[in-house]
C-alpha positions in Angstrom: 98.7 132.3 101.8 101.9 133.1 103.8 99.8 134.9 106.3 97.5 131.9 106.6 100.4 129.6 107.2 101.7 131.9 110.0 98.2 131.7 111.5 98.4 127.9 111.6 101.5 128.1 113.8 100.0 130.8 116.1 97.5 128.3 117.4 99.4 126.4 120.2 97.4 123.1 120.0 97.7 123.0 116.2 101.4 123.9 116.3 102.1 121.1 118.8 100.3 118.6 116.6 102.2 119.6 113.4 105.6 119.6 115.2 104.9 116.2 116.7 103.9 114.8 113.3 107.0 116.2 111.6 109.3 114.7 114.3 107.7 111.3 114.0 108.0 111.4 110.2 111.7 112.3 110.7 112.1 109.2 112.8 110.4 107.2 110.1 112.8 108.5 107.5 115.8 108.0 109.8 115.1 104.4 110.1 115.6 103.8 106.4 119.3 104.4 106.9 119.5 101.5 109.4 120.3 98.5 107.2 120.4 94.8 108.0 124.0 93.7 108.9 124.3 90.8 106.5 123.2 92.6 103.2 125.6 92.8 100.3 125.0 96.5 99.3 127.2 96.3 96.2 125.2 93.4 94.8 121.9 95.2 95.6 123.2 98.2 93.7 123.9 96.0 90.7 120.5 94.4 90.9 118.8 97.8 91.0 120.8 99.0 88.0 119.7 95.9 86.1 116.1 96.6 87.1 116.3 100.2 85.8 117.7 98.9 82.5 114.6 96.8 82.1 115.7 93.3 83.1 113.4 90.9 85.0 114.1 88.8 88.0 115.0 89.9 91.5 115.9 93.4 90.4 112.5 94.0 88.8 110.8 92.6 91.8 112.7 94.8 94.2 111.9 97.9 92.2 108.2 97.1 91.8 107.8 96.4 95.5 109.7 99.5 96.5 107.5 101.8 94.4 104.3 100.0 95.4 104.9 100.0 99.1 107.0 103.2 99.4 109.7 101.2 101.0 113.5 101.0 100.7 114.2 97.5 99.6 117.2 98.5 97.5 119.4 99.2 100.6 118.3 96.3 102.8 116.7 98.7 105.3 115.2 97.8 108.7 112.0 99.4 107.4 112.3 97.6 104.1 108.7 96.4 103.9 107.3 99.8 104.9 103.8 99.8 106.1 102.3 97.6 103.4 101.8 94.6 105.7 99.5 96.7 107.9 97.6 97.9 104.8 97.2 94.3 103.5 95.8 93.2 106.9 93.4 96.2 107.1 92.1 95.4 103.6 91.6 91.8 104.4 89.6 92.6 107.5 87.5 95.2 105.7 86.7 92.6 103.0 85.9 89.9 105.6 83.7 92.3 107.5 81.2 92.2 104.5 81.0 88.4 104.4 81.8 87.1 107.9 79.0 87.9 110.4 81.1 88.2 113.6 83.4 90.8 112.1 80.3 92.6 110.6 78.8 92.7 114.1 82.1 94.2 115.5 82.0 97.0 112.9 78.5 98.0 114.1 79.5 98.1 117.8 80.9 101.6 117.5 84.2 102.6 119.3 84.6 99.3 121.3 84.2 97.2 118.1 86.7 99.5 116.3 89.3 98.9 119.0 88.8 95.1 118.8 89.2 95.2 115.0 92.3 97.3 115.3 93.7 94.7 117.7 93.0 91.9 115.4 94.6 93.9 112.5 97.8 94.3 114.5 98.1 90.6 115.1 97.4 89.9 111.4 100.0 92.5 110.5 102.7 90.6 112.4 101.8 87.3 110.6 101.8 89.0 107.1 105.0 90.7 107.9 106.8 87.5 108.9 105.6 85.8 105.7 106.6 88.7 103.4 109.9 89.4 105.0 111.0 85.7 105.0 109.9 85.3 101.4 111.8 88.5 100.4 115.0 87.5 102.1 114.7 83.9 100.7 114.5 85.3 97.2 117.4 87.7 97.8 119.6 84.8 98.9 119.3 83.1 95.5 122.5 83.3 93.6 121.0 82.9 90.2 122.5 85.2 87.6 124.7 86.8 90.2 121.8 88.5 91.9 122.5 87.3 95.4 122.0 90.2 97.9 123.2 88.4 101.1 126.8 88.1 102.0 128.1 84.5 101.5 129.0 84.0 105.2 125.5 84.8 106.3 123.5 82.9 103.8 122.0 80.5 106.3 118.5 79.8 107.7 119.4 81.2 111.1 120.4 84.6 109.6 117.3 84.6 107.5 115.1 84.1 110.6 117.1 86.9 112.4 116.5 89.2 109.4 112.8 88.3 109.4 112.5 89.2 113.1 114.3 92.6 112.5 112.1 93.5 109.5 109.0 92.5 111.4 110.0 94.7 114.4 110.6 97.6 112.0 107.2 97.3 110.4 105.5 97.0 113.9 107.4 100.2 115.0 106.1 102.0 111.9 102.6 100.9 112.7 103.1 102.3 116.2 104.3 105.6 114.7 101.2 105.8 112.6 98.9 105.3 115.5 100.7 108.0 117.5 100.2 110.4 114.6 96.5 109.5 114.6 96.2 110.1 118.4 98.4 113.1 119.0 99.4 114.5 115.6 97.5 115.9 112.5 96.2 113.8 109.7 96.0 110.1 109.0 99.2 108.5 110.3 99.5 105.5 108.0 98.7 107.6 104.9 101.3 110.2 105.9 103.9 107.5 106.3 103.2 106.2 102.8 103.2 109.8 101.3 106.5 110.6 103.1 108.1 107.4 101.6 107.0 108.3 98.1 108.1 112.0 98.3 111.5 110.9 99.7 112.3 109.6 96.2 112.0 113.0 94.6 115.4 114.4 95.6 117.1 111.4 94.0 115.2 111.9 90.8 115.9 115.6 90.7 119.6 114.9 91.3 119.6 112.3 88.5 118.2 114.9 86.1 120.5 117.6 87.2 123.5 115.3 86.7 122.2 114.4 83.3 121.8 118.0 82.3 125.3 118.9 83.5 126.9 116.1 81.6 124.9 116.3 78.3 123.3 119.7 78.4 119.8 120.6 77.2 120.4 119.6 73.6 117.2 118.8 71.7 116.9 115.0 71.1 119.1 114.0 74.1 117.7 111.9 77.0 117.6 115.1 79.1 116.7 117.5 76.4 114.9 120.8 77.0 111.8 119.6 75.0 111.4 116.5 77.2 111.9 118.6 80.3 109.1 121.0 79.3 106.7 118.3 78.2 107.2 116.3 81.4 106.7 119.5 83.5 103.5 120.4 81.7 102.3 116.8 81.9 102.9 116.7 85.6 100.9 119.8 86.3 98.0 118.7 84.1 97.9 115.2 85.7 97.9 116.8 89.2 95.0 119.1 88.2 92.9 116.2 86.7 93.6 114.0 89.7 92.4 116.8 92.1 89.4 117.5 90.0 88.3 113.8 89.8 89.1 113.1 93.4 86.9 116.0 94.6 84.3 115.3 91.9 80.8 114.4 93.1 77.4 113.4 91.5 74.8 115.2 93.6 71.4 113.6 93.9 68.6 115.9 95.1 66.8 114.8 98.3 63.6 116.3 99.6 62.7 116.0 103.3 59.1 115.4 104.3 57.2 118.2 106.1 56.2 117.8 109.7 53.6 119.8 111.5 54.3 120.4 115.2 51.8 122.6 116.9 51.5 125.7 114.7 54.9 125.3 113.1 55.7 123.4 109.8 59.1 121.8 110.0 61.1 120.1 107.3 60.5 120.3 103.6 64.1 121.4 102.9 65.9 120.3 99.7 69.3 118.8 100.2 71.9 116.9 98.2 73.2 113.3 98.5 76.8 113.4 97.2 78.2 110.3 95.4 81.9 110.4 94.7 83.0 109.8 91.1 86.0 107.9 92.3 84.1 105.9 95.0 86.7 103.2 95.3 89.7 105.5 95.7 93.1 104.0 95.2 92.2 100.5 96.1 91.7 99.1 92.5 95.2 100.2 91.6 96.6 98.6 94.7 94.8 95.3 94.1 95.7 95.2 90.4 99.3 95.9 91.1 99.4 93.2 93.7 97.9 90.6 91.4 100.1 91.5 88.5 103.2 91.0 90.6 102.3 87.3 91.0 102.8 86.2 87.3 105.7 88.6 87.0 107.6 87.0 89.9 106.3 83.4 89.2 107.3 83.3 85.5 110.7 84.9 86.3 111.5 82.3 88.9 110.4 79.5 86.6 112.6 80.9 83.9 115.5 80.8 86.2 114.7 77.3 87.4 114.6 75.8 83.9 117.5 77.8 82.7 117.7 80.5 80.1 119.1 78.1 77.5 116.2 75.6 77.6 113.0 76.0 75.6 110.8 76.1 78.7 113.1 78.6 80.3 112.9 81.0 77.4 109.1 80.7 77.3 108.8 81.5 81.0 111.3 84.4 80.7 109.3 85.9 77.8 106.1 85.6 79.8 107.8 87.2 82.8 108.9 90.1 80.5 105.4 90.5 79.2 104.1 91.1 82.7 107.0 93.3 83.8 105.7 96.7 84.9 106.1 99.3 82.2 107.3 96.8 79.6 104.5 96.3 77.1 101.0 95.9 75.9 100.1 92.7 77.8 100.9 94.3 81.2 99.0 97.5 80.4 95.9 95.6 79.0 95.8 93.3 82.0 96.2 96.3 84.3 93.2 98.1 82.8 91.0 95.0 82.9 91.8 94.4 86.6 91.2 98.1 87.5 87.7 98.0 86.0 87.0 94.7 87.8 88.2 95.9 91.2 86.4 99.3 90.8 83.1 97.6 90.5 84.0 95.0 93.1 85.2 97.5 95.7 82.2 99.8 95.0 79.8 96.9 95.5 81.4 96.2 98.9 81.5 99.7 100.2 78.3 101.1 98.7 75.0 99.6 99.8 72.1 101.3 97.9 69.5 99.3 99.9 70.8 100.4 103.3 71.1 104.0 102.0 67.5 103.9 100.8 66.3 102.6 104.1 68.2 105.3 106.0 66.5 108.0 103.8 63.1 106.4 104.4 63.7 106.3 108.2 64.8 110.0 108.2 61.7 111.0 106.3 63.6 111.9 103.1 63.1 110.9 99.5 64.4 111.4 96.0 61.9 113.4 93.9 60.3 111.1 91.3 61.2 107.8 93.0 59.2 106.1 95.7 61.0 105.3 99.0 62.4 101.8 99.3 63.1 99.5 96.3 62.7 102.2 93.6 65.1 104.6 95.4 67.6 101.8 95.9 67.4 100.9 92.2 68.0 104.5 91.2 71.0 104.9 93.5 72.5 101.6 92.1 72.0 102.7 88.5 73.6 106.1 89.1 76.6 104.5 91.0 77.1 102.0 88.1 77.4 104.9 85.6 79.7 107.1 87.6 81.9 104.0 88.6 82.5 103.5 84.9 83.8 107.0 84.6 85.9 106.6 87.8 87.4 103.3 86.5 88.3 105.0 83.2 90.0 107.8 85.2 92.0 105.3 87.2 92.9 103.3 84.1 94.3 106.3 82.4 96.2 107.4 85.5 97.6 103.9 86.0 99.1 103.5 82.5 100.6 107.0 82.3 103.8 105.9 84.0 104.2 103.1 81.4 103.8 105.6 78.6 106.2 108.1 80.1 108.8 105.4 80.8 108.7 104.0 77.3 108.6 107.4 75.5 110.4 110.0 77.6 112.5 108.3 80.2 113.7 104.8 80.8 113.4 105.2 84.6 110.2 103.7 85.9 110.6 105.2 89.3 110.7 108.7 87.7 107.7 107.9 85.6 105.7 106.6 88.6 105.4 110.2 89.8 103.2 111.0 86.7 100.5 108.5 87.7 99.7 105.3 89.5 99.3 104.6 93.1 101.9 107.1 94.3 100.4 110.1 92.7 96.9 109.3 93.9 98.1 108.7 97.4 100.0 112.0 97.5 97.0 114.0 96.2 94.5 112.3 98.5 96.6 112.6 101.6 97.5 116.2 100.9 93.8 117.1 100.4 92.8 115.3 103.6 95.6 117.0 105.6 94.5 120.5 104.3 90.9 119.7 105.2 91.8 118.7 108.8 93.9 121.8 109.3 91.0 123.9 107.9 88.7 122.3 110.4 91.0 123.4 113.3 91.1 127.0 111.8 87.4 127.3 111.2 86.7 126.0 114.7 88.6 128.9 116.1 87.0 131.5 113.7 90.1 131.7 111.4 89.8 131.6 107.6 90.7 128.2 106.1 93.7 127.6 103.9 91.5 127.1 100.9 89.2 130.1 101.5 89.6 132.9 99.0 90.8 136.3 100.3 88.1 139.0 100.3 
């Protein structure tokens, strides 16, 4: 493996792409140390400590958004929103492309249509970023329960607008970095930015465990006991192996091509396979479910603060907010699983069109043995996809609730538990596999063995 890695850097073009990608990712991480000038960092630190102890309100919102978007909201960073506004705009345009005819026509125009859609997505990203950054700063200026995160002298509308402009510029700059990686680097730029933001949390988690072991040792039964460390290490390896297995898993449907006689030669008649991914929807159901569950969590928490904790209505809303707090109970986990199943079938229905696929097979002179081309083939493909989508949804549901189980049984830190499942883990595995495959394509094109090829 070490010799293969050296081979990667011996190819000048591939070496330049990798170095440029690393430099741009370094600029991306450097920007997280540039903070907004009017933020009260001591107050934000107290807010995040309350969030880690399980309290709801602004602290819980900041922690959820930080894990979900791979951003750094806890230090009031210029890149605080991360790249999530761009992802939100991209998802919206992809959904609209299935129901809005002009956008659907643009998607079918090829490269020119793709450039137009990217341009519209950039404009929508600016709008989404303005709304999200202003809403975030407005919630951080609230002084309820001592959770104000903006310095008193700067708690005005003009400074909020200034902060909104800065955070919007930061997200637009990140979008530009992602496009530069796509054009001149290696891998998918936006995905690499998200993965880098998630992996950047690992040193802090390791430091926390090292400090806990130094202070309390590895006594059995303690928070940082040796038995918990071994169980979490084994669980992490098993979860990674299962995620890789399901992500790469396919249901192969046999396809027979029709024979064609041209002169004295008989062509065609080959048997091929139509691969259908088990996890056809990818990570989108978890992203959608997490986004929707943040709405009642934030809404009930704000209503509880508005009515006051001493009133009956305030206590009811506070209890409802706690029920929908991530990693805090049965109601959240059950709602999470139901939404994941719904969005798995919803996203698969949008992205997978059995009728169009059956028509393409018919036009190419191919057919599925035992099924007539056309309606029968489309029905068979739809039935198979419904069955494997159920398995994919079950896989996503298990992966999604693992952080909740780990945080409630082994560690009280939800950020640490998020590395054992959820959106972050799926993104890391998917992006890593895609990056390795793209490097392999460069190596194979130059007659070198790929990174995943076994040595002979």
